[in-house]
C-alpha beads as a LAMMPS data file, in Angstrom:
LAMMPS data file: protein, C-alpha beads

126 atoms
125 bonds

1 atom types
1 bond types

-500.0 500.0 xlo xhi
-500.0 500.0 ylo yhi
-500.0 500.0 zlo zhi

Masses

1 110.0

Atoms # bond

1 1 1 322.304 259.173 148.360
2 1 1 322.966 257.225 151.380
3 1 1 327.066 257.558 151.929
4 1 1 329.879 257.663 150.211
5 1 1 332.636 254.580 150.564
6 1 1 336.442 256.085 150.394
7 1 1 339.127 253.530 150.389
8 1 1 341.799 255.903 149.573
9 1 1 342.566 259.307 148.771
10 1 1 345.691 261.183 147.477
11 1 1 345.930 264.951 147.223
12 1 1 349.298 264.510 146.389
13 1 1 352.312 267.157 147.831
14 1 1 349.275 268.901 150.182
15 1 1 348.928 265.269 152.145
16 1 1 345.913 264.377 154.123
17 1 1 342.202 264.803 153.740
18 1 1 340.105 266.216 150.703
19 1 1 337.978 269.275 149.748
20 1 1 335.463 267.558 147.680
21 1 1 332.312 269.198 146.087
22 1 1 330.501 266.186 144.442
23 1 1 327.306 266.784 141.967
24 1 1 324.655 264.626 141.658
25 1 1 321.889 264.603 139.207
26 1 1 318.706 262.660 138.865
27 1 1 316.912 263.002 135.356
28 1 1 318.373 266.362 134.775
29 1 1 317.929 267.989 138.564
30 1 1 321.333 268.657 140.476
31 1 1 322.335 268.748 144.202
32 1 1 325.628 269.439 145.430
33 1 1 327.721 267.942 148.247
34 1 1 330.830 269.107 150.115
35 1 1 333.293 267.783 152.279
36 1 1 335.855 269.630 153.475
37 1 1 337.743 266.769 155.167
38 1 1 336.840 263.509 153.499
39 1 1 339.272 260.647 154.439
40 1 1 338.337 257.008 154.024
41 1 1 336.237 255.168 155.430
42 1 1 332.403 255.392 155.146
43 1 1 330.591 259.242 155.155
44 1 1 326.529 259.570 155.265
45 1 1 325.783 261.933 152.438
46 1 1 321.673 262.271 153.180
47 1 1 320.352 264.146 150.166
48 1 1 317.138 263.025 148.828
49 1 1 315.583 263.687 144.693
50 1 1 311.833 262.809 144.203
51 1 1 311.242 262.117 140.279
52 1 1 308.752 261.565 138.703
53 1 1 308.278 257.971 136.653
54 1 1 304.695 258.857 135.039
55 1 1 304.606 256.453 132.102
56 1 1 306.683 252.751 131.442
57 1 1 308.716 254.032 129.085
58 1 1 310.275 256.891 131.349
59 1 1 313.849 255.913 132.972
60 1 1 315.968 257.246 135.870
61 1 1 319.303 258.026 135.355
62 1 1 321.704 258.848 138.204
63 1 1 325.043 260.808 136.964
64 1 1 327.960 261.907 139.929
65 1 1 331.108 264.139 139.261
66 1 1 333.290 266.044 141.531
67 1 1 335.826 268.508 141.794
68 1 1 338.872 267.945 144.387
69 1 1 339.227 271.654 145.889
70 1 1 343.077 272.769 146.170
71 1 1 344.544 276.502 146.663
72 1 1 346.326 276.438 143.284
73 1 1 343.867 274.679 141.038
74 1 1 340.989 272.009 141.250
75 1 1 341.053 268.480 140.049
76 1 1 338.124 266.570 138.794
77 1 1 337.144 263.487 140.215
78 1 1 336.379 260.110 138.054
79 1 1 332.427 260.002 138.528
80 1 1 330.163 257.721 136.934
81 1 1 326.305 257.192 135.631
82 1 1 323.605 254.658 135.993
83 1 1 319.791 254.423 133.616
84 1 1 317.205 252.245 135.228
85 1 1 314.004 251.932 133.198
86 1 1 311.160 249.638 133.468
87 1 1 313.398 246.380 132.750
88 1 1 315.599 247.235 135.867
89 1 1 311.831 248.229 138.283
90 1 1 313.323 251.765 137.644
91 1 1 316.463 250.543 140.364
92 1 1 313.801 250.087 143.030
93 1 1 316.230 249.118 146.308
94 1 1 320.077 249.491 147.483
95 1 1 322.492 250.872 144.683
96 1 1 326.146 251.583 144.811
97 1 1 328.321 252.345 141.700
98 1 1 332.064 252.487 142.055
99 1 1 334.725 254.985 140.560
100 1 1 338.694 255.825 140.712
101 1 1 340.997 258.049 139.453
102 1 1 344.550 258.846 140.942
103 1 1 342.695 261.392 143.908
104 1 1 340.285 258.682 144.996
105 1 1 338.785 255.459 145.316
106 1 1 335.264 255.075 146.621
107 1 1 331.612 253.715 146.421
108 1 1 328.484 256.003 146.489
109 1 1 325.899 254.065 147.942
110 1 1 322.473 255.029 147.291
111 1 1 318.566 253.248 147.881
112 1 1 316.322 254.143 145.186
113 1 1 312.613 253.088 146.568
114 1 1 309.201 254.131 145.139
115 1 1 307.006 256.876 146.625
116 1 1 303.121 257.109 145.718
117 1 1 301.462 260.130 145.109
118 1 1 298.651 260.988 148.311
119 1 1 295.713 262.896 147.527
120 1 1 294.817 264.502 150.423
121 1 1 291.202 266.935 150.553
122 1 1 290.956 269.533 152.486
123 1 1 288.480 271.643 153.414
124 1 1 286.278 273.597 156.069
125 1 1 283.300 273.794 157.170
126 1 1 280.540 277.207 156.544

Bonds

1 1 1 2
2 1 2 3
3 1 3 4
4 1 4 5
5 1 5 6
6 1 6 7
7 1 7 8
8 1 8 9
9 1 9 10
10 1 10 11
11 1 11 12
12 1 12 13
13 1 13 14
14 1 14 15
15 1 15 16
16 1 16 17
17 1 17 18
18 1 18 19
19 1 19 20
20 1 20 21
21 1 21 22
22 1 22 23
23 1 23 24
24 1 24 25
25 1 25 26
26 1 26 27
27 1 27 28
28 1 28 29
29 1 29 30
30 1 30 31
31 1 31 32
32 1 32 33
33 1 33 34
34 1 34 35
35 1 35 36
36 1 36 37
37 1 37 38
38 1 38 39
39 1 39 40
40 1 40 41
41 1 41 42
42 1 42 43
43 1 43 44
44 1 44 45
45 1 45 46
46 1 46 47
47 1 47 48
48 1 48 49
49 1 49 50
50 1 50 51
51 1 51 52
52 1 52 53
53 1 53 54
54 1 54 55
55 1 55 56
56 1 56 57
57 1 57 58
58 1 58 59
59 1 59 60
60 1 60 61
61 1 61 62
62 1 62 63
63 1 63 64
64 1 64 65
65 1 65 66
66 1 66 67
67 1 67 68
68 1 68 69
69 1 69 70
70 1 70 71
71 1 71 72
72 1 72 73
73 1 73 74
74 1 74 75
75 1 75 76
76 1 76 77
77 1 77 78
78 1 78 79
79 1 79 80
80 1 80 81
81 1 81 82
82 1 82 83
83 1 83 84
84 1 84 85
85 1 85 86
86 1 86 87
87 1 87 88
88 1 88 89
89 1 89 90
90 1 90 91
91 1 91 92
92 1 92 93
93 1 93 94
94 1 94 95
95 1 95 96
96 1 96 97
97 1 97 98
98 1 98 99
99 1 99 100
100 1 100 101
101 1 101 102
102 1 102 103
103 1 103 104
104 1 104 105
105 1 105 106
106 1 106 107
107 1 107 108
108 1 108 109
109 1 109 110
110 1 110 111
111 1 111 112
112 1 112 113
113 1 113 114
114 1 114 115
115 1 115 116
116 1 116 117
117 1 117 118
118 1 118 119
119 1 119 120
120 1 120 121
121 1 121 122
122 1 122 123
123 1 123 124
124 1 124 125
125 1 125 126
């Protein structure tokens, strides 16, 4: 997860920036990101996932959901999901996804890269 580009926010009668917790799920593995003062503009995220793609029929499924945390009640935030497979080259490269609701309008920027297995032999002399 590279960054979130927020173009509009509305925290209702409380006003000000949003207090958010986003959940990112890649192939069933979840990580959360919290920002207690998310305003408009681009904010770095910096979360990394490692996902095995063992066979050509494997897919990478990416899901985003979020919550706007308030004192009295929490509001669910708009999310999205994308699935990449071999026909899309598993999404390798820069990607973005957008979502919008009454609380927030945003574009999430992320990059999918191919990490190669590295084999390292370790030995000690006798």
